[in-house]
C-alpha positions as CSV (number, residue, x, y, z in Angstrom):
1,M,-18.9,42.2,20.8
2,R,-17.2,40.5,17.9
3,I,-17.4,42.1,14.5
4,L,-16.5,40.3,11.3
5,I,-15.6,42.7,8.5
6,C,-15.9,41.2,5.0
7,T,-14.3,43.1,2.2
8,D,-14.4,43.5,-1.6
9,L,-12.2,45.7,-3.7
10,E,-14.6,47.0,-6.4
11,G,-16.6,49.2,-3.9
12,A,-13.6,50.9,-2.2
13,A,-13.2,54.6,-2.3
14,G,-10.9,55.7,-5.1
15,V,-11.1,52.5,-7.1
16,E,-12.3,53.8,-10.5
17,T,-11.2,51.3,-13.2
18,M,-11.9,47.7,-13.9
19,E,-8.2,47.0,-14.6
20,S,-7.2,48.2,-11.1
21,V,-9.1,45.3,-9.3
22,F,-6.8,42.7,-10.8
23,R,-3.3,42.0,-9.4
24,G,-0.6,42.9,-11.8
25,N,-2.5,45.6,-13.6
26,P,-1.8,49.3,-13.5
27,G,-3.5,50.9,-10.5
28,F,-3.9,47.7,-8.5
29,E,-1.4,48.6,-5.8
30,E,-3.2,51.9,-5.2
31,A,-6.6,50.2,-5.2
32,Y,-5.2,47.7,-2.7
33,A,-4.1,50.6,-0.5
34,E,-7.5,52.4,-0.9
35,L,-9.4,49.4,0.5
36,A,-7.0,49.3,3.5
37,R,-7.8,52.9,4.2
38,D,-11.5,52.3,4.1
39,M,-11.0,49.3,6.3
40,N,-9.0,51.2,8.9
41,A,-11.7,53.8,9.1
42,A,-14.3,51.1,9.7
43,I,-12.1,49.3,12.3
44,E,-11.4,52.6,14.2
45,G,-15.1,53.3,14.3
46,A,-16.0,49.8,15.4
47,F,-13.7,50.0,18.4
48,E,-14.9,53.5,19.2
49,G,-18.4,52.1,19.2
50,G,-17.6,49.5,21.7
51,A,-16.5,46.4,19.8
52,I,-14.2,44.1,21.8
53,E,-12.9,42.1,18.8
54,V,-12.7,42.9,15.1
55,V,-11.8,40.4,12.4
56,A,-10.7,41.6,8.9
57,L,-11.6,39.2,6.1
58,D,-10.4,39.3,2.5
59,G,-13.5,38.7,0.4
60,H,-12.0,39.7,-2.9
61,G,-9.8,36.7,-3.2
62,P,-6.2,35.9,-2.5
63,Q,-4.4,39.2,-1.8
64,G,-7.4,41.4,-2.1
65,L,-6.6,43.0,1.3
66,D,-3.1,44.1,2.3
67,F,-2.9,43.1,6.0
68,D,0.4,44.9,6.3
69,L,-1.6,48.1,6.0
70,I,-4.5,47.1,8.3
71,D,-4.9,48.5,11.8
72,T,-3.0,46.0,14.0
73,R,-5.9,45.9,16.5
74,A,-7.9,43.9,14.0
75,L,-7.4,40.1,13.8
76,R,-6.6,38.6,10.4
77,G,-9.3,36.4,9.0
78,D,-8.8,33.0,7.6
79,K,-7.5,32.8,4.1
80,Q,-10.3,30.4,3.3
81,L,-13.4,32.7,3.4
82,M,-15.9,30.1,4.5
83,N,-13.7,29.0,7.4
84,E,-14.0,32.4,9.0
85,F,-17.8,32.5,8.4
86,K,-18.1,29.3,10.3
87,K,-16.7,30.9,13.5
88,P,-19.1,32.8,15.8
89,Y,-19.5,36.5,15.7
90,D,-22.2,39.0,16.6
91,A,-22.5,41.2,13.5
92,L,-21.2,41.7,10.0
93,F,-19.7,44.8,8.3
94,Y,-19.3,44.7,4.5
95,I,-16.6,47.2,3.3
96,G,-16.1,47.8,-0.5
97,A,-19.3,46.2,-1.7
98,H,-20.5,46.2,-5.3
99,A,-24.0,45.5,-6.6
100,M,-25.3,42.3,-8.0
101,A,-25.1,41.3,-11.7
102,G,-27.6,43.1,-13.8
103,T,-27.8,46.3,-11.7
104,Q,-27.9,49.4,-13.9
105,N,-25.4,52.2,-13.2
106,A,-23.5,50.0,-10.7
107,F,-19.7,50.1,-10.9
108,L,-18.5,46.6,-12.0
109,D,-21.7,44.9,-11.1
110,H,-21.4,41.1,-10.9
111,T,-22.2,38.1,-8.8
112,Q,-19.2,35.9,-8.2
113,S,-18.1,35.5,-11.8
114,S,-18.7,38.3,-14.3
115,M,-17.6,35.8,-17.0
116,S,-20.0,33.0,-16.2
117,W,-22.8,33.9,-13.7
118,F,-25.8,35.6,-15.3
119,E,-28.3,35.5,-12.4
120,Y,-28.3,33.9,-9.0
121,K,-31.5,33.5,-7.0
122,I,-32.4,32.3,-3.5
123,N,-36.1,31.4,-3.1
124,G,-36.8,33.3,-6.3
125,R,-35.1,36.5,-5.3
126,P,-32.2,37.8,-7.3
127,T,-29.3,38.0,-4.9
128,G,-25.7,39.2,-5.1
129,E,-22.6,38.9,-3.0
130,L,-24.0,41.2,-0.3
131,G,-27.0,38.9,0.1
132,Q,-24.7,35.8,0.1
133,A,-22.6,37.2,2.9
134,A,-25.7,38.1,4.9
135,I,-27.1,34.5,4.5
136,W,-23.7,33.1,5.7
137,A,-23.9,35.4,8.7
138,A,-27.4,34.1,9.4
139,Y,-25.8,30.8,10.4
140,H,-24.8,32.6,13.6
141,D,-28.0,34.8,13.7
142,A,-25.7,37.7,13.0
143,P,-27.1,40.7,11.1
144,V,-25.4,43.0,8.6
145,I,-25.1,46.3,10.4
146,F,-22.9,48.4,8.1
147,V,-22.1,48.5,4.4
148,T,-19.9,50.7,2.2
149,G,-19.7,50.7,-1.6
150,D,-21.1,52.6,-4.5
151,E,-24.6,54.1,-4.6
152,A,-26.0,51.0,-6.2
153,A,-24.5,48.7,-3.5
154,V,-25.9,50.9,-0.8
155,T,-29.4,50.8,-2.4
156,E,-29.1,47.0,-2.6
157,A,-28.1,46.8,1.1
158,H,-31.1,48.8,2.2
159,N,-33.4,46.7,0.0
160,F,-32.2,43.5,1.6
161,F,-31.4,44.6,5.2
162,G,-33.7,47.6,5.8
163,D,-32.7,50.6,7.9
164,M,-29.0,50.2,8.7
165,E,-25.8,52.2,8.4
166,C,-24.4,52.6,4.9
167,V,-21.8,54.9,3.3
168,A,-21.7,55.5,-0.5
169,V,-18.2,56.4,-1.5
170,K,-18.9,56.7,-5.3
171,R,-21.5,56.7,-8.0
172,G,-21.5,54.3,-11.0
173,I,-21.6,55.8,-14.5
174,G,-22.7,52.9,-16.6
175,R,-20.8,49.8,-15.5
176,N,-17.1,50.5,-16.2
177,S,-16.7,54.0,-14.8
178,C,-17.6,55.9,-11.7
179,E,-17.5,59.3,-10.0
180,T,-15.5,58.9,-6.7
181,Y,-16.5,61.1,-3.8
182,D,-14.0,63.0,-1.7
183,K,-12.0,60.2,-0.1
184,K,-11.2,62.0,3.1
185,I,-14.8,62.9,3.7
186,S,-15.9,59.4,2.8
187,R,-13.5,57.8,5.3
188,D,-14.7,60.2,8.0
189,K,-18.2,59.1,7.2
190,I,-17.1,55.4,7.4
191,R,-15.6,55.9,10.8
192,R,-18.6,57.7,12.2
193,A,-21.1,55.3,10.7
194,A,-19.2,52.2,12.0
195,E,-19.2,53.7,15.5
196,R,-22.9,54.4,15.3
197,A,-23.6,50.9,14.0
198,V,-21.8,49.1,16.8
199,S,-23.0,51.5,19.5
200,S,-26.7,51.1,18.4
201,F,-26.3,47.3,18.2
202,L,-24.9,47.2,21.7
203,H,-27.7,49.4,23.0
204,D,-30.5,47.4,21.3
205,P,-29.5,44.3,19.2
206,S,-33.2,43.8,18.3
207,V,-33.0,46.8,16.0
208,Y,-31.0,44.7,13.5
209,K,-32.4,41.5,12.0
210,P,-30.4,38.7,10.4
211,Y,-31.3,38.1,6.8
212,K,-32.7,34.6,6.9
213,P,-34.4,33.1,3.8
214,S,-36.7,30.3,4.8
215,L,-35.2,26.8,4.7
216,P,-35.1,24.6,2.8
217,A,-34.3,27.2,0.2
218,E,-34.1,26.9,-3.5
219,M,-31.0,28.2,-5.3
220,L,-31.2,28.9,-9.0
221,L,-28.1,29.8,-11.0
222,T,-28.3,30.9,-14.6
223,Y,-25.1,30.9,-16.5
224,Y,-24.2,33.0,-19.6
225,R,-23.7,29.9,-21.7
226,T,-24.9,26.3,-21.8
227,D,-21.4,24.8,-21.5
228,Y,-21.0,26.5,-18.1
229,A,-24.1,24.7,-17.0
230,D,-22.8,21.5,-18.5
231,A,-19.6,21.7,-16.5
232,A,-21.5,22.6,-13.3
233,I,-23.7,19.5,-13.6
234,A,-20.8,17.3,-14.4
235,S,-18.8,18.3,-11.4
236,N,-21.5,18.6,-8.8
237,P,-24.1,15.8,-8.3
238,S,-26.2,18.0,-5.9
239,L,-27.2,20.2,-8.8
240,E,-30.3,19.6,-11.0
241,R,-30.5,20.9,-14.6
242,V,-33.7,22.9,-14.9
243,G,-33.0,24.8,-18.1
244,P,-30.4,25.1,-20.9
245,R,-28.3,27.5,-18.8
246,T,-29.9,27.1,-15.3
247,V,-29.1,24.7,-12.5
248,R,-31.0,24.2,-9.2
249,K,-30.0,23.2,-5.7
250,I,-32.0,22.7,-2.5
251,I,-30.3,24.2,0.5
252,T,-30.8,23.2,4.1
253,D,-27.8,25.0,5.6
254,Y,-27.1,28.8,5.4
255,L,-23.4,28.0,4.8
256,D,-24.2,25.9,1.7
257,I,-25.8,28.4,-0.6
258,L,-23.2,28.2,-3.5
259,P,-23.4,25.6,-6.2
């Protein structure tokens, strides 16, 4: 069984400030290390559950995951996120998730860009980065079987993927602050939940369903400002302007859901 583990930094245990998720800011190096600790707990659990191969993927952007700190049993994912999603795997973990833009009491809620993206929908359903990763995974009929993040991200995961393994490592207080749970306890929960997720998948894969919106699908993206929509239309001929701040795209491929 091959597990792909996608990561983000905002939802890692111990990451408590907006400044710490940007390289060069105070607290970034520790946040960097916190995500690696969450990842190592998930990797350990995945192998204990019966995974044959685990791939660690940096989903936060360049240098969002310190591979020097990652369990050496895990393979390093491609620096280009979508290149790794194109490769076959059986199931997806998402470690360090945050909730979609517009979610109340979600730590650093956003979808792609907190500066420009106001709302992103697939077939009329507001969707965040968790949903996007799940749709990419649907290209290989791979389900999301384990998610970690704040309480709001865990709620979002259950809303999209149903009854699957999740671990909440903190609770958002407004958008820009959070209460972090005991990190040692959280990582023990991560290890045990990852083991359960893989073990149950191997026992009965039909328990987990890929998240597959019907195709062709409609993507609607509303920006915060009209000039962002102007720029999107000017640079991408596949987009249609359907409102002052909103663009539309018809999707026929699960890997092609972004504007």
